[in-house]
C-alpha positions in Angstrom: -6.2 -12.7 -0.4 -2.4 -12.7 -0.5 -2.4 -9.2 1.0 -4.7 -10.3 3.8 -2.6 -13.4 4.6 0.7 -11.5 4.5 -0.8 -8.8 6.8 -1.9 -11.5 9.2 1.5 -13.1 9.3 3.4 -9.8 9.6 0.9 -8.6 12.3 1.4 -11.8 14.4 5.2 -11.7 14.1 5.2 -7.9 14.9 3.0 -8.5 17.9 5.1 -11.3 19.2 8.5 -9.7 18.8 7.8 -6.0 19.3 6.2 -6.3 22.7 3.1 -4.6 21.6 0.5 -7.3 21.0 -2.5 -4.8 20.8 -1.1 -2.9 17.8 -3.5 -3.2 14.9 -1.8 -3.5 11.5 -3.8 -3.6 8.3 -4.2 -2.4 4.8 -5.0 1.3 4.4 -6.8 3.1 1.7 -3.7 3.9 -0.4 -2.5 0.3 -0.2 -5.9 -1.0 -1.3 -5.9 1.5 -4.3 -2.4 0.4 -5.2 -3.2 -3.3 -5.0 -6.3 -2.9 -7.2 -4.5 -0.8 -9.8 -1.5 -3.3 -9.8 -3.8 -6.3 -10.2 -5.7 -4.7 -13.1 -2.4 -3.7 -14.7 -1.1 -7.3 -14.4 -4.3 -8.7 -15.8 -4.3 -6.5 -18.9 -0.6 -6.9 -19.7 -0.6 -10.7 -18.9 1.9 -10.5 -16.0 2.0 -12.7 -13.0 0.7 -10.7 -10.1 2.7 -12.4 -7.3 5.9 -12.1 -9.3 5.3 -8.4 -9.9 4.5 -8.0 -6.2 7.8 -9.7 -5.3 9.8 -7.3 -7.6 8.0 -4.3 -6.0 8.9 -5.6 -2.6 12.5 -6.1 -3.5 12.7 -2.6 -4.9 11.1 -1.1 -1.9 13.5 -3.0 0.4 16.5 -1.5 -1.6 15.0 2.0 -1.6 14.3 1.8 2.2 17.8 0.6 3.0 19.2 3.5 1.0 17.0 5.9 2.8 18.0 4.5 6.2 21.7 4.5 5.3 21.6 8.1 4.2 19.2 9.3 7.0 16.6 10.7 4.7 14.0 10.7 7.4 14.7 14.4 8.1 12.6 15.1 4.9 9.4 14.3 6.9 9.5 17.9 8.3 8.6 19.2 4.8 5.3 17.2 4.6 2.7 19.8 5.4 -1.0 19.5 6.2 -1.7 20.7 2.7 0.2 17.7 1.2 -1.7 15.3 3.5 -5.0 16.8 2.6 -4.3 16.6 -1.1 -3.3 13.0 -0.8 -6.4 12.1 1.2 -8.5 13.9 -1.4 -6.9 11.9 -4.2 -7.6 8.6 -2.4 -11.2 9.6 -1.8 -11.7 10.6 -5.5 -10.3 7.2 -6.5 -12.6 5.3 -4.2 -15.6 7.3 -5.5 -14.6 6.8 -9.1 -14.3 3.0 -8.5 -17.7 2.9 -6.8 -19.3 4.6 -9.8 -17.4 2.3 -12.1 -18.7 -0.8 -10.3 -22.3 0.5 -10.3 -22.2 1.3 -14.0 -20.9 -2.2 -14.7 -24.0 -3.7 -13.1 -26.3 -1.6 -15.3 
């Protein structure tokens, strides 16, 4: 629910200030997989999910500032179609595994 609300807020602010109100922002497959894994991790280790999410956001902010300051965007040219296909396959396998896991939990 928090991801949905933050996506709504960021999408509205982006649409208002970017001059592109028809841009659709939303959670993608890898984000959904990350959120479910993080939530399960926090539940099993008795951590507060929102606190962990805040720390992850702060670390991501620091890493992205470092990447912008050192102009590391040139590394994108090394991402090949093979890398993209492997990543997409990994996400698909995770979704299929989770589906079978949920079905087996009902039985």
